[in-house]
DRENSE-772250 format. One record per residue (C-alpha): residue in three letters; x negated, y, z negated. Coordinates in steps of 0.2 Angstrom, whole numbers, plus 5000, padded with zeros to 4 digits. Example, Ala and Ser with C-alpha at 12.3 -4.5 7.8 and 13.67 -1.06 7.14 Angstrom:
<volos>
ALA493849784961;SER493249954964;
</volos>
This chain:
<volos>
UNK457154825354;UNK457055005348;UNK458655095345;UNK459055255354;UNK459255405343;UNK461055425346;UNK461455245339;UNK460155255325;UNK460655415317;UNK462355375312;UNK461655215305;UNK460355315296;UNK461655435289;UNK462655295283;UNK461255215274;UNK460755385267;UNK462455405259;UNK462455235252;UNK460755245245;UNK461255355230;UNK462655235226;UNK461655085226;UNK460255175217;UNK461455235204;UNK462155055202;UNK460454975201;UNK459855095188;UNK461555075179;UNK461254885178;UNK459454905172;UNK460055025158;UNK461354895153;UNK460054765153;UNK458954865142;UNK460354905130;UNK460754725129;UNK458954685124;UNK458854825112;UNK460654775104;UNK460354585105;UNK460054575086;UNK461654685083;UNK463354615079;UNK464854705087;UNK465854695071;UNK464454805062;UNK464554935075;UNK466454945074;UNK466354955055;UNK465055095056;UNK466255185067;UNK467755155055;UNK466755215040;UNK466055365049;UNK466355515036;UNK467755635042;UNK466555775038;UNK465355715050;UNK466655695063;UNK467255875060;UNK465455945061;UNK465155855077;UNK466755925085;UNK466456095080;UNK464656075087;UNK465356015103;UNK466656165104;UNK465156285101;UNK464156195115;UNK465456215128;UNK465656395123;UNK463756405127;UNK464056315143;UNK465256445149;UNK463856575148;UNK463056485163;UNK464456535173;UNK464456705167;UNK462556745170;UNK462756645187;UNK464156765192;UNK463156925186;UNK461656865197;UNK462756845212;UNK463557015208;UNK465256945206;UNK466457015193;UNK467856905188;UNK469056915173;UNK468256835157;UNK469856715155;UNK469556655173;UNK467656625170;UNK468056545153;UNK469356425162;UNK468256385177;UNK466756355166;UNK467656245153;UNK468556135166;UNK467056125177;UNK465956055163;UNK467255955155;UNK467655865172;UNK465855875178;UNK465055805162;UNK466155655161;UNK466255615180;UNK464455645183;UNK463655725198;UNK464155895190;UNK463656005204;UNK464955915215;UNK466355885203;UNK466156045193;UNK465956135208;UNK467556075216;UNK468456135201;UNK467656305201;UNK467956325219;UNK469856305216;UNK469856435202;UNK468556565208;UNK469256565226;UNK470856635219;UNK469856785214;UNK469056805231;UNK467556695230;UNK467156595246;UNK466356415247;UNK464656485250;UNK464756585234;UNK465356445224;UNK464056335231;UNK462656465226;UNK463456475209;UNK463456285207;UNK461656275213;UNK461156415201;UNK461956325186;UNK461156165190;UNK459456245191;UNK459756355175;UNK460256205165;UNK458856085171;UNK457556225168;UNK458256275151;UNK458456095145;UNK456656055151;UNK455856205142;UNK456856165126;UNK456255985127;UNK454356035130;UNK454256165116;UNK455156035104;UNK453955895109;UNK452456015107;UNK453056055089;UNK453355865086;UNK452355765098;UNK452655605088;UNK454455615094;UNK454155495109;UNK452755395102;UNK453555235107;UNK453855295125;UNK452255395128;UNK450655295123;UNK449555445122;UNK448755535107;UNK449755665099;UNK448555805102;UNK448555775120;UNK450555765120;UNK450555935110;UNK449256015122;UNK450255955138;UNK451956005131;UNK451456175125;UNK450356205141;UNK451756145153;UNK453156245144;UNK452056405142;UNK451556395160;UNK453256375166;UNK453956515155;UNK452556635161;UNK452956585179;UNK454756615178;UNK454556795170;UNK453156835183;UNK454256785197;UNK455756875189;UNK454757035186;UNK453957045203;UNK455456985212;UNK454456855222;UNK455156685228;UNK454456515224;UNK454456395239;UNK454656215234;UNK454756095249;UNK456156175260;UNK456956285247;UNK456556465242;UNK456956495223;UNK457156675218;UNK457156715200;UNK458556835193;UNK458156995184;UNK457256985167;UNK458857025158;UNK459856885166;UNK458356765164;UNK458356805145;UNK460256785144;UNK460256615153;UNK458756555142;UNK459656595126;UNK461256505133;UNK460156355137;UNK459356345120;UNK461056365111;UNK461856235122;UNK460456105120;UNK460456135101;UNK462356115099;UNK462355955110;UNK460955885101;UNK461755925085;UNK463355835089;UNK462355675091;UNK461155705076;UNK462555735064;UNK463255565068;UNK461555465066;UNK461255365051;UNK459955395037;UNK458155375042;UNK458355475058;UNK456955595063;UNK457055785059;UNK458155885069;UNK456755975079;UNK455955805083;UNK457655735088;UNK457855885099;UNK456455835110;UNK457155655110;UNK458755715116;UNK458055835130;UNK457055685137;UNK458455565136;UNK459655685145;UNK458355735159;UNK458055545162;UNK459855515163;UNK460055655175;UNK458655605186;UNK459355425187;UNK460855485196;UNK461955375185;UNK463555465182;UNK463455535165;UNK461755455162;UNK462755305155;UNK461555165149;UNK459955265153;UNK460255405140;UNK460755275126;UNK459155165131;UNK457955315129;UNK458755375112;UNK458655195105;UNK456955165110;UNK456355325102;UNK457155295085;UNK455955255070;UNK455655075068;UNK456555065051;UNK458255135056;UNK459655015060;UNK459954995078;UNK461754955076;UNK462155115067;UNK461255215081;UNK462255125093;UNK463955175084;UNK463355355083;UNK462955355102;UNK464755285106;UNK465555415095;UNK464455545103;UNK465055485120;UNK466855495114;UNK466755675106;UNK465555765119;UNK466255685134;UNK467855595134;UNK468755725122;UNK468355875132;UNK468955785148;UNK470555735139;UNK470855915133;UNK470455985151;UNK471655865158;UNK473055915146;UNK472756095149;UNK472856065168;UNK474455965165;UNK475256085154;UNK474956235166;UNK475556135180;UNK477256105169;UNK477256295166;UNK476956335184;UNK478556225188;UNK479556315175;UNK480756225163;UNK480356175145;UNK478456205146;UNK478756385152;UNK480056405138;UNK478856335124;UNK477156395130;UNK477756555140;UNK477656575158;UNK475956595167;UNK475356775170;UNK475356835188;UNK473356845190;UNK473256665184;UNK474656595194;UNK473556565210;UNK472256495199;UNK473356355192;UNK474256335209;UNK472556295216;UNK472056175203;UNK473656075208;UNK472656025223;UNK471455935212;UNK472755825205;UNK472355675216;UNK470655645210;UNK471055695192;UNK472355575190;UNK471455445199;UNK470055455186;UNK471255475172;UNK472055305178;UNK470355225181;UNK469855275163;UNK471455205155;UNK471155045166;UNK469455025158;UNK470155065141;UNK471454925143;UNK470154805149;UNK468954835134;UNK470454815122;UNK470854655130;UNK469054595128;UNK468854645110;UNK470354565100;UNK469254555085;UNK469454735082;UNK471354715080;UNK471854655062;UNK472354475063;UNK473954405055;UNK474354235048;UNK473454095058;UNK474953985056;UNK476154105064;UNK476454025081;UNK477554165087;UNK476354295082;UNK474954205091;UNK475954185107;UNK476354375107;UNK474554425104;UNK474054295118;UNK475254375130;UNK474754555124;UNK472954525128;UNK473354445145;UNK474554595150;UNK473254725143;UNK471854655155;UNK473054635170;UNK473654805168;UNK471954875166;UNK471454805183;UNK473054865190;UNK472755035185;UNK470955025193;UNK471754975209;UNK473055105209;UNK471855245205;UNK471355245224;UNK473155265229;UNK473255415217;UNK471755495225;UNK472755475242;UNK474255565234;UNK475355405236;UNK477055425228;UNK477155235225;UNK475455235217;UNK475955375205;UNK477555285198;UNK476755115198;UNK475455195187;UNK476755255175;UNK477455075175;UNK475755005172;UNK475455125158;UNK477155075151;UNK476554895152;UNK475054935142;UNK476055015129;UNK477054845127;UNK475454755127;UNK474754855113;UNK476354825103;UNK476254645106;UNK474454645100;UNK474854655081;UNK475754825083;UNK474254925089;UNK475155085086;UNK473555195090;UNK473355115107;UNK475155125111;UNK475255305106;UNK473655345117;UNK474455255132;UNK476155355130;UNK475255525129;UNK474255475144;UNK475855435154;UNK476655595148;UNK475155705154;UNK475355635171;UNK477255685174;UNK476955865177;UNK475855815193;UNK477255705200;UNK477655835214;UNK475855825220;UNK476155645225;UNK477255655241;UNK476455535253;UNK477355375258;UNK476155235263;UNK475655065258;UNK474355065243;UNK473354945253;UNK473455055269;UNK471655115272;UNK469955055268;UNK469455075249;UNK467855185249;UNK466155125244;UNK466155255230;UNK467855185223;UNK467155005223;UNK465555075214;UNK466655145201;UNK467654995199;UNK466054885199;UNK465254995185;UNK466854975174;UNK466954785177;UNK465154765174;UNK465154865158;UNK466754775152;UNK465854605156;UNK464254655147;UNK465354715132;UNK466154545133;UNK464554455131;UNK463954575118;UNK465454555107;UNK465654365109;UNK463854305111;UNK463854215094;UNK465254105100;UNK464653955111;UNK465653895126;UNK466753745123;UNK468253665131;UNK469353735116;UNK469253895126;UNK470753835136;UNK471753755123;UNK471553855107;UNK472953975104;UNK472954045086;UNK472754205078;UNK470954185074;UNK470554115092;UNK469754295097;UNK468454235109;UNK469554105119;UNK470954245120;UNK469654365127;UNK468954235138;UNK470654195146;UNK471054375147;UNK469454415156;UNK469754275168;UNK471554335172;UNK470954505176;UNK469554435187;UNK470754335196;UNK471954485200;UNK470354595206;UNK469654445216;UNK471354415224;UNK471554605228;UNK469754605235;UNK470054455246;UNK471654515252;UNK470854675258;UNK469454585266;UNK470654475276;UNK471654615283;UNK471554615303;UNK470554755311;UNK471854835323;UNK470954895338;UNK471855015349;UNK471855045367;UNK471355215373;UNK472855235385;UNK474555275377;UNK476055175382;UNK477555255390;UNK478555245373;UNK477155335364;UNK477055475377;UNK478955495377;UNK478955505358;UNK477555635358;UNK478455735371;UNK479955735360;UNK478955795345;UNK478155925356;UNK479756005363;UNK480256045345;UNK478656135341;UNK477956305346;UNK476156245347;UNK475456265365;UNK473856155361;UNK475056005358;UNK475555995376;UNK473755925379;UNK474455755371;UNK475355735388;UNK473755715399;UNK473755525396;UNK471955515391;UNK472255515372;UNK472955395359;UNK474255435346;UNK474355415327;UNK476155445322;UNK476755485304;UNK477755355295;UNK479355455299;UNK478855465317;UNK479155655317;UNK477355705319;UNK475755645327;UNK473855665329;UNK473055645346;UNK471455575348;UNK470055495358;UNK468655375353;UNK466755395357;UNK465655265349;UNK466155245330;UNK466955425330;UNK468755445331;UNK469055625337;UNK470655705334;UNK471055865344;UNK471856005336;UNK473056015321;UNK474355885318;UNK475855905328;UNK477555915320;UNK478355985304;UNK477056025290;UNK477355875278;UNK477455745292;UNK475955825300;UNK474955795284;UNK475555615284;UNK474955585302;UNK473255655298;UNK473055545283;UNK473655395293;UNK472355435307;UNK471055455294;UNK471355285286;UNK471655195302;UNK469855255308;UNK469055195291;UNK469955025293;UNK469255005310;UNK467455045304;UNK467555215312;UNK467355395307;UNK468855525308;UNK468355685315;UNK469555835318;UNK468955945332;UNK469656125336;UNK470756135320;UNK471356305314;UNK471356375297;UNK473056305294;UNK472656145285;UNK470956195277;UNK471556115260;UNK471955955269;UNK470155935276;UNK469455975259;UNK470555835251;UNK469955715263;UNK468155755259;UNK467755825276;UNK466555975279;UNK467056115290;UNK465956185304;UNK466556335315;UNK466456285334;UNK467256445341;UNK468656565342;UNK470256565351;UNK470756725359;UNK472656765355;UNK473556925361;UNK475056985351;UNK476257025365;UNK477457135357;UNK476257285355;UNK475257245371;UNK475157385385;UNK473957425399;UNK474257605394;UNK472757705386;UNK470957725390;UNK470457555384;UNK471257475399;UNK470957605412;UNK469857495423;UNK470857345422;UNK472457445425;UNK471757525440;UNK471257355447;UNK472957275443;UNK473957415452;UNK472757405467;UNK473057215469;UNK474857245468;UNK474757365482;UNK473757245492;UNK475157115491;UNK474557005477;UNK476056945467;UNK476456825453;UNK477756685455;UNK478256565441;UNK478856395447;UNK479856285435;UNK479856095436;UNK480355975445;UNK478956025458;UNK479055975476;UNK477755855484;UNK477355995496;UNK476956115482;UNK475855985473;UNK474955945489;UNK474556125492;UNK473956145474;UNK472955985476;UNK472056045491;UNK471556215480;UNK471056105466;UNK469855995477;UNK469156145485;UNK468856225468;UNK468056075461;UNK466956035476;UNK465856185472;UNK465556135454;UNK464356025445;UNK464955875435;UNK466655795434;UNK468355865430;UNK468555895411;UNK469855815400;UNK470255785383;UNK470255965376;UNK470956025393;UNK472155965406;UNK471755885422;UNK472555895439;UNK473755755440;UNK475655765446;UNK476255675431;UNK475455795420;UNK475955945429;UNK477855895430;UNK477955945412;UNK477556125414;UNK478056285423;UNK476656325436;UNK476056505439;UNK475456535457;UNK474756695465;UNK475256735483;UNK474456855494;UNK475756945504;UNK475457055519;UNK476157225516;UNK476457255534;UNK477357085537;UNK478557065521;UNK479456915527;UNK477956815533;UNK477456655522;UNK476156695509;UNK474856565506;UNK474356515487;UNK472756585481;UNK472656525463;UNK473856435451;UNK473956385433;UNK475056275422;UNK475856355408;UNK476156275390;UNK477556355381;UNK478456225371;UNK479856245358;UNK480756405360;UNK479256485370;UNK478756615358;UNK476956555359;UNK476156535377;UNK474456475383;UNK473656445400;UNK472856265403;UNK472256215420;UNK471756365431;UNK471156345450;UNK470856465464;UNK470256455482;UNK468356465484;UNK467756645488;UNK469356725481;UNK468956715462;UNK468456885459;UNK469756975450;UNK471156845453;UNK471056775436;UNK471056945428;UNK472656985438;UNK473456815433;UNK473156845415;UNK473857025416;UNK475356975426;UNK475856825414;UNK475556935399;UNK476757065405;UNK478056935411;UNK478056835394;UNK478056995384;UNK479557055393;UNK480356885391;UNK480156905372;UNK478656795368;UNK477656835352;UNK475856785357;UNK474856725372;UNK473356625370;UNK471856645382;UNK471056475375;UNK469456455365;UNK467856525367;UNK466656385362;UNK465256435349;UNK465856615348;UNK465756695331;UNK464456585323;UNK463256665311;UNK461456705316;UNK460956745298;UNK459356655291;UNK460456595277;UNK461656515288;UNK461756325291;UNK460756245304;UNK462256205315;UNK462756395315;UNK461056445319;UNK460956315333;UNK462656355340;UNK462356545340;UNK460656515349;UNK461656415363;UNK462956545364;UNK461656675367;UNK460456585378;UNK461256425384;UNK461856495401;UNK460956365410;UNK462156235403;UNK463756335400;UNK464156525402;UNK464756535383;UNK464356725381;UNK465156765398;UNK466756675394;UNK466956765378;UNK466556935386;UNK467856895399;UNK469256865387;UNK468657005376;UNK469257125390;UNK471057095384;UNK470757145366;UNK471356985359;UNK471456935340;UNK469956805338;UNK470556665327;UNK469256535321;UNK469256355326;UNK468256215316;UNK467756045317;UNK468055945301;UNK466755805298;UNK466455665286;UNK464955695274;UNK463255645282;UNK463855665300;UNK462755795310;UNK463855925318;UNK462655915333;UNK462855735335;UNK464755745333;UNK464855895346;UNK463855775358;UNK465155645356;UNK466455775359;UNK465555835374;UNK465555655381;UNK467455645378;UNK467755805387;UNK466655755402;UNK467355585403;UNK465655505399;UNK463855535402;UNK464055535421;UNK465455665419;UNK464055785413;UNK462855765428;UNK463955675440;UNK464555755456;UNK466155705467;UNK466055745486;UNK467455865491;UNK469055795498;UNK470355875508;UNK471855785501;UNK472455795483;UNK472255635472;UNK473755525473;UNK473355415458;UNK472655425441;UNK471055345446;UNK470755465460;UNK471155605447;UNK469855545435;UNK468555535448;UNK468655715453;UNK467355835449;UNK467355975435;UNK466556145430;UNK466156245415;UNK467156405412;UNK466656555421;UNK466756735416;UNK468156755429;UNK469156605423;UNK469256435430;UNK469556335414;UNK470456365398;UNK468856335387;
</volos>
């Protein structure tokens, strides 16, 4: 049976998200297999010996070339900012560039990871997310273009460089390389000089001015040269000339990038090994590649992490500020913003140390052995190897908790690193490893204040990306184990041989112990029950939510009392998120309700609960208050409208701006229209009269009564609020009973400083001017009562960009706003609210990656309408008010009109 678009699209999006991960893992496995084939005749001891005997002068030159290469990399940022006409202090560009490349090169997917770091730094100097995205895209194109040109021209000069990979005549390779390189260079400068754009598929690429283009090409040449020199200086005797090797390096790097494997691990090494001359020792090249990875990738990553750690300590004051000095005022916002990157940085830090401990456990032959008859030493070595392997797996598991800011995961990581130190000392006093692990733990300590969440480490689903990273580390460790110990055949003695010289049995037992820990943890996660939740909240949950709302000043929080939403409370029960479910989407309404720290906990708990149940957490109509929280969750923000908020202390009808409204307001008062504010409890007589008005109003509308993001008419819901009614008094009969013409419930929780209107109904035929009068009367009443602001509600799709460069959702939303009157009077509603001269505050929807904003908004619309029938359905008018929740849910609804009717 063919699937409907609504059901197929999320599945397609999920597959699209998982495809790169699967492809990367597949290519990573192929690269490992190819490496295994190439390194099969090589012994691990030979590689380790080559590393140990590497001349210090070669290491020093390689480190110097790496330093110069990273200085050149910063030039990409400088020219990109020049192209975007953004001027930033040089030290900010240097910091952003170095950290972006140090983290991005090691983590892989540099545009994403490096872009995230740059955003935190450059946003402190005024750049927005679109500026940083443009900068990251420019850098990716500039690096790819520069590396390609360097490789092509180097290959043209030495066409024999890839003779083992390209079975073509050298003359043809030279002609093709020079032709492609020269043609590309000529095209680039022609586009730059003529200011034309090059359209490739859906993308328009505009070249920078010739001055910038020349600058970036110089940077690319220097960057590629220094990176290649770092590896070249480590290669053994018999390596090809440097120009020839430059072509090999450029090709290997491009193949690694195109493979989407993080850092090109395995793929890069395979190309370099395959391109080496036949007479060169493969083991020596493997040792050079291993040293290159350590110097060019791991060392800058460690330096960058220490820089962020020290500056985090300087920001907090204390010993670091005394030793290194306090941060300058311009840089304090930068380093403060970098603190938000602590979760994933420390998570990767722990994952790396976990992999290191696992590798140490699997290669005990690298550790000097002692007396083979020393039983105590053998037992210590056995215990140290087992502890090292187990602590490595534990650190990998804890890395996910660190990425979620869990306090328990942070301190357990410190303990696990301490366990690794003990294991290193048990392994024949491996001082180097013990010192490295100690420094790793000390570098984590300045971030301890960033880990404030209190939740179970196993709470929440571990993401596919995390499993992919762990799988990659475990696969690499397993491959390394077989490579190191392939010469030792399996025997029953593996289980019983406990001596200093029993390296392979000891590594085998350590690997088995680590595998058992990881398997146990994985099975434990798989057996966790899926906790489905009912859509209707229980009385206890409603009572707790009402108690939390009463302590806040957030009017939108009152919508939790409608009874049609579920709750996710924070662990301390001081905050909550209200939400509804539509298909696989769990849609939270508004910001978390409660104190800030508890609200963040509630949002995380909701996010993880949705993932655990196989759903997607979506936050609808959130304000700009928690933007960093949504970014930390990996959500993308899309604007869905603007809330009209009036600052009451300065509001006045005096002046020319309100001349027409003031005249109409005064005229309505002379004709006997008056506001009356009725506080709960409300009488049955009042509710019956209001119910009649509501039914008459709904009967003239299409669709069912809206809910979720607005209140609906029900006695239990209205019992929580004051109700504003408009009565028409006869000036000639002052004492006669005055009928109610319109009403609205008022949301003013907490101390009442922030006020909003929710449900608004009026008698048919009397709507003209009533809502305007109601708003003005309430604004004046609450202004005189000392309230600070009055919300007129959200104008959907207002304020979305119509520029050609805007995202598809913004353009579609703007089109609906301007021309969607047949479905909803968006523009009329905003125009009506604009008459009160409010301050327009943006509202967003926060979506997981790969979720279409249009599909998500369709699900939100279904929640608001109460289902598909709620959009098109129609309920006949009834003379009596609903007496039950079922009746209330079957009543009809209407979109907002310019003269009022609904809050949004």
